[in-house]
BAFIDREN-385204 format. One line per 2 residues: number of its first residue (from 1); their letters; for each residue z, y, x of N, C-alpha, C. Coordinates in pm, whole numbers, m for minus. Example, Ala and Ser with C-alpha at 12.3 -4.5 7.8 and 13.67 -1.06 7.14 Angstrom:
<batis>
1 = as = 780 m569 1319 780 m450 1230 780 m330 1320 | 708 m225 1285 714 m106 1367 787 3 1290
</batis>
This chain:
<batis>
1 = mh = 3328 m19078 m5742 3466 m19041 m5772 3557 m19087 m5658 | 3645 m18997 m5611 3741 m19028 m5505 3671 m19083 m5380
3 = gr = 3550 m19034 m5350 3481 m19078 m5230 3408 m19209 m5242 | 3426 m19280 m5353 3359 m19408 m5378 3370 m19502 m5258
5 = pg = 3492 m19538 m5216 3508 m19619 m5096 3451 m19760 m5109 | 3437 m19811 m5229 3384 m19946 m5246 3236 m19953 m5270
7 = ra = 3167 m19838 m5265 3026 m19836 m5300 2941 m19926 m5210 | 2962 m19916 m5078 2881 m19995 m4985 2899 m20145 m5009
9 = ll = 3025 m20186 m5033 3051 m20327 m5059 2982 m20373 m5187 | 2993 m20294 m5294 2934 m20334 m5421 2782 m20339 m5414
11 = ek = 2722 m20247 m5339 2576 m20249 m5322 2533 m20375 m5246 | 2612 m20416 m5147 2583 m20539 m5074 2597 m20660 m5164
13 = va = 2702 m20661 m5245 2724 m20773 m5338 2607 m20787 m5434 | 2563 m20674 m5489 2453 m20677 m5586 2322 m20720 m5521
15 = sh = 2292 m20667 m5404 2164 m20696 m5340 2154 m20841 m5293 | 2266 m20899 m5254 2266 m21037 m5204 2316 m21137 m5308
17 = el = 2349 m21088 m5429 2397 m21173 m5538 2512 m21261 m5492 | 2613 m21197 m5434 2728 m21269 m5382 2831 m21297 m5492
19 = al = 2901 m21408 m5479 3009 m21442 m5573 3142 m21398 m5512 | 3214 m21312 m5585 3341 m21259 m5536 3457 m21343 m5588
21 = is = 3560 m21356 m5505 3680 m21430 m5539 3798 m21337 m5521 | 3873 m21314 m5626 3991 m21229 m5616 4113 m21310 m5574
23 = tg = 4191 m21257 m5480 4318 m21321 m5443 4434 m21228 m5477 | 4410 m21127 m5561 4509 m21022 m5579 4609 m21041 m5690
25 = ag = 4591 m21142 m5777 4679 m21153 m5893 4825 m21171 m5854 | 4849 m21244 m5747 4987 m21267 m5707 5041 m21163 m5611
27 = dw = 4954 m21077 m5560 4997 m20979 m5461 5063 m20857 m5525 | 5006 m20808 m5633 5053 m20692 m5706 5078 m20575 m5612
29 = la = 5196 m20514 m5613 5217 m20389 m5542 5251 m20407 m5395 | 5319 m20515 m5360 5366 m20531 m5222 5267 m20606 m5135
31 = st = 5186 m20692 m5193 5093 m20778 m5123 5167 m20873 m5029 | 5093 m20966 m4972 5151 m21066 m4883 5065 m21084 m4760
33 = ge = 5123 m21143 m4657 5050 m21166 m4534 5088 m21068 m4425 | 5007 m21063 m4320 5035 m20978 m4205 4906 m20929 m4143
35 = lv = 4901 m20802 m4112 4790 m20743 m4038 4843 m20694 m3904 | 4774 m20730 m3796 4810 m20686 m3661 4692 m20607 m3604
37 = kt = 4719 m20488 m3554 4613 m20402 m3500 4552 m20466 m3376 | 4421 m20460 m3368 4348 m20506 m3253 4229 m20415 m3231
39 = eg = 4154 m20434 m3126 4040 m20346 m3096 3935 m20354 m3207 | 3905 m20241 m3268 3802 m20234 m3371 3846 m20276 m3509
41 = gy = 3973 m20312 m3525 4018 m20355 m3657 4154 m20418 m3656 | 4168 m20529 m3731 4297 m20595 m3749 4278 m20746 m3752
43 = ll = 4385 m20818 m3721 4388 m20963 m3735 4475 m20997 m3855 | 4418 m21070 m3948 4486 m21106 m4073 4537 m21249 m4067
45 = sa = 4663 m21267 m4102 4720 m21400 m4122 4790 m21400 m4258 | 4750 m21491 m4344 4806 m21493 m4479 4769 m21623 m4549
47 = tk = 4848 m21659 m4649 4813 m21766 m4741 4808 m21705 m4880 | 4692 m21710 m4942 4672 m21650 m5074 4650 m21761 m5178
49 = hf = 4721 m21748 m5288 4715 m21850 m5393 4633 m21802 m5513 | 4595 m21896 m5598 4522 m21866 m5723 4389 m21795 m5696
51 = as = 4316 m21842 m5595 4184 m21785 m5563 4079 m21859 m5645 | 4061 m21817 m5770 3974 m21888 m5864 3829 m21890 m5817
53 = gs = 3767 m22007 m5827 3628 m22023 m5786 3609 m22030 m5636 | 3716 m22050 m5562 3708 m22045 m5416 3610 m22146 m5355
55 = pg = 3592 m22267 m5412 3499 m22361 m5348 3354 m22312 m5347 | 3316 m22224 m5441 3177 m22181 m5449 3154 m22034 m5423
57 = gd = 3257 m21962 m5378 3245 m21818 m5360 3195 m21778 m5222 | 3161 m21650 m5209 3110 m21595 m5083 3207 m21499 m5016
59 = lf = 3279 m21419 m5096 3368 m21318 m5041 3502 m21319 m5113 | 3609 m21321 m5036 3741 m21299 m5092 3767 m21148 m5098
61 = vt = 3808 m21100 m5214 3850 m20960 m5227 4003 m20964 m5225 | 4061 m20921 m5115 4203 m20945 m5094 4272 m20823 m5035
63 = sa = 4397 m20840 m4999 4475 m20730 m4942 4585 m20787 m4854 | 4646 m20701 m4775 4759 m20743 m4691 4836 m20619 m4648
65 = py = 4965 m20634 m4621 5045 m20520 m4576 5029 m20492 m4427 | 5044 m20365 m4392 5037 m20323 m4252 5139 m20213 m4230
67 = qd = 5219 m20226 m4124 5318 m20123 m4092 5256 m20023 m3996 | 5210 m19913 m4056 5145 m19808 m3976 5252 m19731 m3899
69 = py = 5228 m19702 m3771 5330 m19632 m3692 5358 m19491 m3741 | 5267 m19431 m3817 5286 m19295 m3866 5318 m19291 m4016
71 = dg = 5246 m19371 m4095 5259 m19367 m4241 5356 m19470 m4297 | 5408 m19558 m4212 5499 m19661 m4260 5424 m19776 m4325
73 = wm = 5492 m19849 m4413 5432 m19966 m4474 5320 m19926 m4571 | 5203 m19986 m4549 5085 m19963 m4632 5030 m20099 m4676
75 = vf = 4944 m20097 m4776 4866 m20214 m4814 4719 m20179 m4801 | 4645 m20261 m4729 4501 m20240 m4710 4426 m20341 m4798
77 = hf = 4317 m20295 m4858 4232 m20380 m4941 4096 m20394 m4873 | 4041 m20517 m4870 3920 m20543 m4793 3858 m20676 m4836
79 = pv = 3731 m20699 m4803 3668 m20828 m4828 3677 m20918 m4705 | 3677 m21048 m4729 3675 m21147 m4621 3574 m21254 m4659
81 = st = 3481 m21283 m4568 3383 m21388 m4594 3451 m21524 m4598 | 3410 m21609 m4692 3465 m21745 m4698 3425 m21826 m4575
83 = ka = 3322 m21779 m4503 3275 m21850 m4383 3333 m21792 m4255 | 3418 m21693 m4267 3473 m21628 m4147 3559 m21724 m4067
85 = eg = 3560 m21705 m3935 3642 m21788 m3848 3790 m21767 m3882 | 3862 m21879 m3898 4003 m21872 m3931 4034 m21884 m4079
87 = vq = 3930 m21896 m4163 3949 m21911 m4308 3941 m22059 m4346 | 4040 m22105 m4419 4041 m22243 m4466 4075 m22246 m4615
89 = il = 3986 m22303 m4695 4010 m22319 m4838 4072 m22456 m4860 | 4195 m22459 m4910 4264 m22585 m4932 4215 m22653 m5060
91 = dn = 4236 m22783 m5065 4206 m22860 m5185 4339 m22893 m5253 | 4402 m22791 m5311 4537 m22809 m5364 4555 m22757 m5507
93 = wr = 4445 m22740 m5580 4456 m22689 m5717 4481 m22805 m5812 | 4608 m22831 m5842 4648 m22938 m5933 4745 m22883 m6037
95 = pm = 4696 m22798 m6126 4784 m22731 m6223 4798 m22809 m6352 | 4881 m22755 m6440 4898 m22812 m6573 4771 m22792 m6656
97 = gm = 4710 m22674 m6645 4589 m22643 m6721 4492 m22561 m6638 | 4381 m22522 m6697 4276 m22446 m6628 4233 m22516 m6501
99 = rg = 4222 m22648 m6508 4190 m22726 m6388 4050 m22701 m6336 | 3960 m22657 m6423 3822 m22635 m6382 3798 m22504 m6308
101 = sg = 3902 m22420 m6294 3881 m22289 m6232 3876 m22296 m6080 | 3916 m22408 m6022 3909 m22423 m5877 3990 m22318 m5803
103 = sn = 4110 m22288 m5851 4189 m22178 m5794 4274 m22226 m5676 | 4206 m22276 m5573 4275 m22327 m5456 4342 m22215 m5377
105 = sv = 4438 m22255 m5295 4497 m22160 m5201 4404 m22143 m5081 | 4412 m22026 m5020 4330 m21995 m4903 4421 m21957 m4787
107 = vm = 4402 m22023 m4674 4479 m21994 m4554 4391 m21915 m4458 | 4441 m21802 m4411 4368 m21719 m4316 4455 m21701 m4192
109 = kn = 4403 m21742 m4076 4477 m21733 m3952 4400 m21650 m3850 | 4456 m21535 m3817 4396 m21444 m3718 4249 m21415 m3750
111 = vf = 4222 m21386 m3876 4087 m21351 m3919 4063 m21203 m3887 | 3952 m21175 m3821 3923 m21036 m3782 3874 m20955 m3900
113 = ip = 3941 m20842 m3924 3904 m20749 m4031 3859 m20619 m3966 | 3730 m20588 m3968 3683 m20462 m3905 3744 m20339 m3972
115 = ed = 3767 m20237 m3895 3824 m20112 m3947 3740 m20056 m4060 | 3607 m20063 m4045 3520 m20001 m4146 3506 m20084 m4273
117 = si = 3569 m20202 m4278 3563 m20282 m4401 3681 m20256 m4493 | 3778 m20173 m4448 3893 m20141 m4532 3846 m20048 m4644
119 = aa = 3851 m20100 m4768 3799 m20023 m4882 3903 m19928 m4940 | 4032 m19961 m4924 4136 m19876 m4981 4265 m19895 m4903
121 = rr = 4343 m19788 m4895 4475 m19790 m4833 4574 m19726 m4930 | 4689 m19787 m4945 4789 m19732 m5038 4930 m19762 m4987
123 = pr = 5029 m19684 m5028 5168 m19712 m4989 5213 m19845 m5045 | 5281 m19924 m4965 5325 m20056 m5007 5439 m20047 m5109
125 = ge = 5430 m20127 m5215 5536 m20137 m5314 5532 m20031 m5422 | 5439 m19935 m5413 5431 m19828 m5512 5308 m19846 m5601
127 = yh = 5321 m19803 m5726 5205 m19806 m5815 5100 m19709 m5762 | 4974 m19753 m5765 4864 m19671 m5715 4759 m19654 m5824
129 = am = 4687 m19542 m5819 4587 m19512 m5922 4477 m19617 m5932 | 4456 m19695 m5827 4351 m19798 m5831 4377 m19899 m5943
131 = ws = 4507 m19925 m5972 4539 m20018 m6080 4500 m19962 m6216 | 4489 m19830 m6225 4448 m19767 m6351 4299 m19789 m6378
133 = vi = 4228 m19834 m6276 4088 m19874 m6293 4077 m20025 m6309 | 4148 m20098 m6223 4135 m20243 m6219 4181 m20309 m6349
135 = lp = 4301 m20275 m6396 4357 m20345 m6511 4279 m20323 m6641 | 4236 m20199 m6674 4156 m20183 m6797 4020 m20252 m6790
137 = va = 3967 m20271 m6671 3839 m20343 m6658 3860 m20493 m6667 | 3960 m20544 m6595 3976 m20689 m6581 4040 m20755 m6703
139 = lp = 4143 m20695 m6759 4222 m20767 m6859 4148 m20796 m6990 | 4064 m20705 m7042 3989 m20743 m7162 3897 m20862 m7138
141 = li = 3838 m20871 m7018 3752 m20986 m6984 3834 m21113 m6977 | 3948 m21106 m6908 4033 m21223 m6892 4084 m21273 m7026
143 = ms = 4133 m21179 m7109 4191 m21222 m7236 4086 m21268 m7336 | 3963 m21226 m7318 3855 m21278 m7403 3837 m21428 m7382
145 = vy = 3856 m21473 m7259 3847 m21616 m7229 3956 m21692 m7304 | 4078 m21643 m7297 4189 m21713 m7362 4177 m21707 m7514
147 = cg = 4123 m21597 m7565 4099 m21589 m7709 3996 m21693 m7750 | 3895 m21714 m7667 3796 m21818 m7694 3857 m21957 m7695
149 = ia = 3951 m21982 m7604 4020 m22111 m7602 4100 m22130 m7731 | 4169 m22024 m7773 4247 m22032 m7897 4155 m22059 m8017
151 = kk = 4039 m21994 m8020 3944 m22017 m8130 3899 m22163 m8135 | 3874 m22220 m8018 3830 m22360 m8013 3941 m22453 m8062
153 = aa = 4065 m22424 m8024 4177 m22507 m8070 4189 m22499 m8222 | 4175 m22379 m8278 4182 m22362 m8423 4068 m22436 m8492
155 = ek = 3951 m22431 m8433 3835 m22499 m8491 3859 m22649 m8499 | 3913 m22707 m8392 3941 m22850 m8390 4049 m22887 m8492
157 = ar = 4149 m22800 m8504 4257 m22827 m8600 4205 m22823 m8743 | 4121 m22728 m8774 4064 m22720 m8910 3985 m22847 m8942
159 = er = 3905 m22888 m8846 3822 m23007 m8867 3909 m23131 m8889 | 4013 m23143 m8809 4101 m23260 m8819 4181 m23261 m8949
161 = cr = 4225 m23144 m8991 4321 m23134 m9103 4254 m23117 m9239 | 4123 m23110 m9242 4054 m23082 m9369 4088 m23183 m9477
163 = qs = 4105 m23309 m9439 4133 m23414 m9536 4281 m23452 m9542 | 4366 m23372 m9478 4508 m23405 m9476 4572 m23386 m9614
165 = hd = 4666 m23477 m9646 4741 m23466 m9772 4888 m23432 m9745 | 4920 m23405 m9621 5057 m23368 m9586 5085 m23228 m9640
167 = pv = 5187 m23211 m9723 5213 m23079 m9785 5252 m22971 m9684 | 5291 m23010 m9562 5329 m22913 m9460 5207 m22857 m9388
169 = tp = 5099 m22932 m9386 4981 m22894 m9307 4929 m22753 m9340 | 4915 m22715 m9468 4864 m22581 m9495 4952 m22470 m9438
171 = yl = 5083 m22493 m9435 5172 m22392 m9376 5143 m22375 m9227 | 5128 m22488 m9159 5102 m22483 m9015 4967 m22418 m8985
173 = lg = 4868 m22451 m9066 4736 m22390 m9047 4741 m22240 m9079 | 4822 m22204 m9178 4836 m22061 m9210 4898 m21985 m9094
175 = em = 4999 m22042 m9031 5059 m21979 m8913 4957 m21969 m8801 | 4881 m22075 m8783 4777 m22077 m8680 4674 m21966 m8704
177 = en = 4630 m21953 m8828 4529 m21853 m8860 4581 m21711 m8837 | 4707 m21686 m8873 4765 m21553 m8850 4771 m21521 m8701
179 = al = 4813 m21621 m8623 4821 m21600 m8478 4683 m21575 m8419 | 4584 m21651 m8464 4448 m21632 m8414 4394 m21494 m8451
181 = tt = 4420 m21451 m8573 4376 m21318 m8615 4440 m21211 m8527 | 4568 m21226 m8498 4636 m21131 m8410 4567 m21126 m8275
183 = ae = 4538 m21242 m8218 4473 m21247 m8087 4336 m21180 m8092 | 4258 m21210 m8194 4123 m21154 m8205 4126 m21003 m8221
185 = vv = 4214 m20954 m8307 4224 m20810 m8332 4268 m20737 m8205 | 4366 m20791 m8136 4420 m20724 m8018 4319 m20724 m7904
187 = vk = 4253 m20836 m7881 4152 m20841 m7775 4036 m20746 m7806 | 3995 m20743 m7932 3891 m20649 m7972 3934 m20506 m7945
189 = dm = 4061 m20476 m7969 4113 m20342 m7944 4115 m20311 m7794 | 4146 m20411 m7712 4141 m20392 m7566 4000 m20353 m7522
191 = is = 3902 m20421 m7577 3763 m20391 m7543 3727 m20250 m7590 | 3777 m20212 m7707 3750 m20078 m7760 3812 m19971 m7670
193 = it = 3932 m19995 m7621 3998 m19898 m7532 3917 m19879 m7405 | 3865 m19986 m7351 3783 m19978 m7229 3655 m19897 m7253
195 = dn = 3605 m19900 m7378 3496 m19811 m7420 3374 m19820 m7327 | 3329 m19944 m7305 3211 m19964 m7221 3228 m19897 m7085
197 = fn = 3351 m19903 m7033 3389 m19850 m6901 3388 m19698 m6894 | 3397 m19634 m7010 3407 m19488 m7014 3552 m19442 m7040
199 = ft = 3647 m19529 m7012 3788 m19498 m7038 3842 m19398 m6935 | 3952 m19333 m6972 4023 m19246 m6879 4118 m19330 m6796
201 = ad = 4101 m19327 m6665 4181 m19411 m6576 4316 m19345 m6549 | 4409 m19363 m6641 4541 m19304 m6625 4648 m19403 m6673
203 = la = 4773 m19364 m6660 4883 m19453 m6696 4886 m19486 m6845 | 4848 m19390 m6928 4849 m19415 m7072 4752 m19527 m7108
205 = tv = 4635 m19526 m7047 4537 m19631 m7074 4587 m19766 m7024 | 4642 m19769 m6903 4696 m19894 m6850 4806 m19948 m6940
207 = nd = 4894 m19860 m6986 5003 m19902 m7073 4949 m19963 m7202 | 4849 m19900 m7261 4788 m19955 m7382 4729 m20093 m7357
209 = iv = 4666 m20110 m7242 4601 m20238 m7209 4704 m20347 m7183 | 4805 m20319 m7102 4900 m20426 m7066 4988 m20465 m7184
211 = kr = 5019 m20372 m7273 5093 m20409 m7394 5011 m20508 m7476 | 4886 m20479 m7493 4799 m20566 m7571 4775 m20700 m7502
213 = kt = 4774 m20698 m7370 4760 m20824 m7298 4874 m20917 m7331 | 4997 m20866 m7330 5114 m20947 m7362 5106 m21000 m7505
215 = ia = 5071 m20914 m7598 5062 m20954 m7739 4952 m21059 m7758 | 4838 m21036 m7696 4726 m21130 m7709 4760 m21266 m7648
217 = as = 4823 m21265 m7531 4859 m21392 m7467 4955 m21472 m7554 | 5054 m21404 m7609 5149 m21471 m7698 5080 m21529 m7821
219 = ac = 4989 m21453 m7879 4919 m21498 m7999 4826 m21615 m7968 | 4760 m21613 m7853 4673 m21724 m7814 4753 m21852 m7795
221 = kq = 4867 m21841 m7728 4952 m21958 m7708 5004 m22011 m7843 | 5044 m21920 m7930 5093 m21959 m8062 4985 m22030 m8143
223 = ta = 4862 m21981 m8133 4750 m22043 m8204 4732 m22187 m8160 | 4729 m22210 m8028 4707 m22344 m7976 4823 m22437 m8009
225 = mk = 4946 m22385 m8002 5063 m22468 m8035 5060 m22511 m8180 | 5026 m22419 m8270 5022 m22453 m8412 4904 m22547 m8441
227 = av = 4796 m22535 m8366 4683 m22625 m8384 4722 m22768 m8350 | 4793 m22784 m8239 4841 m22917 m8200 4940 m22971 m8303
229 = ea = 5033 m22886 m8346 5136 m22928 m8441 5073 m22969 m8574 | 4974 m22893 m8620 4911 m22924 m8748 4839 m23058 m8745
231 = cg = 4789 m23096 m8629 4715 m23222 m8617 4806 m23342 m8606 | 4936 m23319 m8593 5030 m23430 m8583 5012 m23506 m8452
233 = gp = 5044 m23635 m8455 5036 m23718 m8335 4902 m23714 m8265 | 4789 m23722 m8338 4659 m23718 m8271 4636 m23591 m8188
235 = gy = 4697 m23481 m8230 4682 m23358 m8155 4742 m23365 m8017 | 4833 m23458 m7998 4902 m23475 m7871 4826 m23568 m7776
237 = lr = 4724 m23636 m7827 4649 m23733 m7747 4536 m23666 m7671 | 4518 m23706 m7547 4417 m23643 m7462 4276 m23666 m7516
239 = df = 4251 m23782 m7573 4116 m23813 m7619 4070 m23722 m7733 | 4164 m23665 m7805 4128 m23576 m7917 4075 m23443 m7868
241 = gi = 4113 m23402 m7747 4056 m23282 m7686 4117 m23151 m7727 | 4241 m23153 m7779 4303 m23027 m7819 4425 m22995 m7733
243 = ec = 4493 m23098 m7681 4610 m23072 m7597 4570 m23002 m7467 | 4449 m23029 m7419 4404 m22963 m7296 4384 m22813 m7320
245 = ll = 4348 m22776 m7442 4332 m22635 m7475 4467 m22564 m7476 | 4570 m22634 m7522 4705 m22578 m7517 4749 m22559 m7372
247 = rd = 4720 m22657 m7287 4756 m22643 m7146 4680 m22528 m7081 | 4554 m22515 m7115 4473 m22407 m7057 4524 m22269 m7097
249 = vm = 4556 m22253 m7224 4592 m22121 m7275 4728 m22076 m7221 | 4811 m22170 m7177 4941 m22132 m7122 4925 m22050 m6994
251 = as = 4813 m22062 m6927 4790 m21986 m6803 4774 m21837 m6828 | 4755 m21797 m6953 4739 m21654 m6983 4861 m21574 m6942
253 = hf = 4975 m21638 m6938 5099 m21568 m6900 5094 m21513 m6759 | 5026 m21584 m6667 5040 m21555 m6526 4950 m21445 m6474
255 = hp = 4860 m21397 m6558 4779 m21282 m6518 4863 m21155 m6529 | 4847 m21063 m6436 4927 m20938 m6446 4882 m20856 m6566
257 = lq = 4977 m20785 m6622 5118 m20795 m6591 5181 m20907 m6672 | 5263 m20990 m6606 5336 m21092 m6678 5433 m21024 m6776
259 = ek = 5471 m21097 m6880 5539 m21037 m6995 5658 m20950 m6957 | 5750 m21001 m6877 5870 m20923 m6844 5836 m20805 m6754
261 = rq = 5739 m20821 m6666 5695 m20707 m6584 5631 m20599 m6672 | 5557 m20644 m6775 5497 m20547 m6867 5605 m20475 m6945
263 = hl = 5707 m20547 m6991 5817 m20482 m7063 5883 m20375 m6974 | 5904 m20409 m6847 5967 m20315 m6754 5877 m20193 m6733
265 = ft = 5749 m20218 m6711 5650 m20111 m6690 5647 m20018 m6811 | 5631 m20076 m6928 5622 m19996 m7052 5753 m19924 m7081
267 = gy = 5864 m19990 m7053 5993 m19927 m7076 6016 m19805 m6988 | 5974 m19814 m6862 5983 m19698 m6773 5901 m19581 m6828
269 = la = 5779 m19609 m6872 5693 m19503 m6924 5752 m19444 m7053 | 5816 m19529 m7134 5878 m19481 m7257 5992 m19384 m7228
271 = md = 6050 m19396 m7108 6159 m19307 m7067 6107 m19189 m6985 | 5973 m19170 m6986 5909 m19062 m6910 5939 m19072 m6761
273 = ke = 5943 m19196 m6712 5964 m19220 m6569 5835 m19277 m6508 | 5825 m19266 m6376 5714 m19325 m6304 5725 m19478 m6310
275 = pp = 5612 m19550 m6302 5618 m19697 m6306 5708 m19749 m6195 | 5779 m19857 m6220 5869 m19912 m6119 5790 m19967 m6001
277 = gq = 5846 m19956 m5881 5785 m20013 m5763 5821 m20160 m5749 | 5784 m20217 m5637 5813 m20358 m5609 5883 m20367 m5475
279 = af = 6001 m20426 m5475 6077 m20440 m5352 6009 m20542 m5259 | 6026 m20524 m5130 5973 m20619 m5033 6063 m20615 m4910
281 = ng = 6055 m20723 m4833 6135 m20727 m4709 6049 m20673 m4596 | 6084 m20554 m4549 6003 m20491 m4448 6076 m20467 m4322
</batis>
């Protein structure tokens, strides 16, 4: 489909069992960094954040803007080896939650990107059809993780509160259970929409997925918050092992599309308009 520009890369990844690291969550439509044309390719300089699993990965799947003399501002997508000259993985992942993901920042200085490694080219700042493939594939997987975190928080709260005599506790657990059910139902629906990767890659599918992502993230956070609240003071203590789940689940907000960006995206489609672009300083 569409020339299958990523086929060679994916075949290499499969045959060599390489671990891929995405740096694209914060780039979205405009991307960040700089590409400078050189003989046989480009020189990349950029700092990419939230590169999960970077200490143990083999290839960064990333992008950067390039001002083409004929086509204007473009964004190129390409892989970069973690061992390439000019690549430095920082030890700076000190977040509130999801500490085990190893999402360090990556600094790339004058890293050579061969011309034939460019997997995709798109206009900078504009919605591209590639997102109609990426988001329906990625978001059900991502939100399944956060739903699992919410389930664990609920499990711990039930265990802790089983012998509680506080008359408020059942109300808090009831709120928790409703929120968890919402998260489970919505994530299950996301998986159903993806239909074992037989989905139609169009705006309608993306809209269905990102709406559910926002709803699921909110429900997962609500589940964990009510789990902590139901447990009272002990729920706030690190040794009990539930406050860390609340911190972890809060990271669900930062995966695209973030809530307000999703509202804007969905609102544009509701008005029969094209998805909004992203401004950049060019």
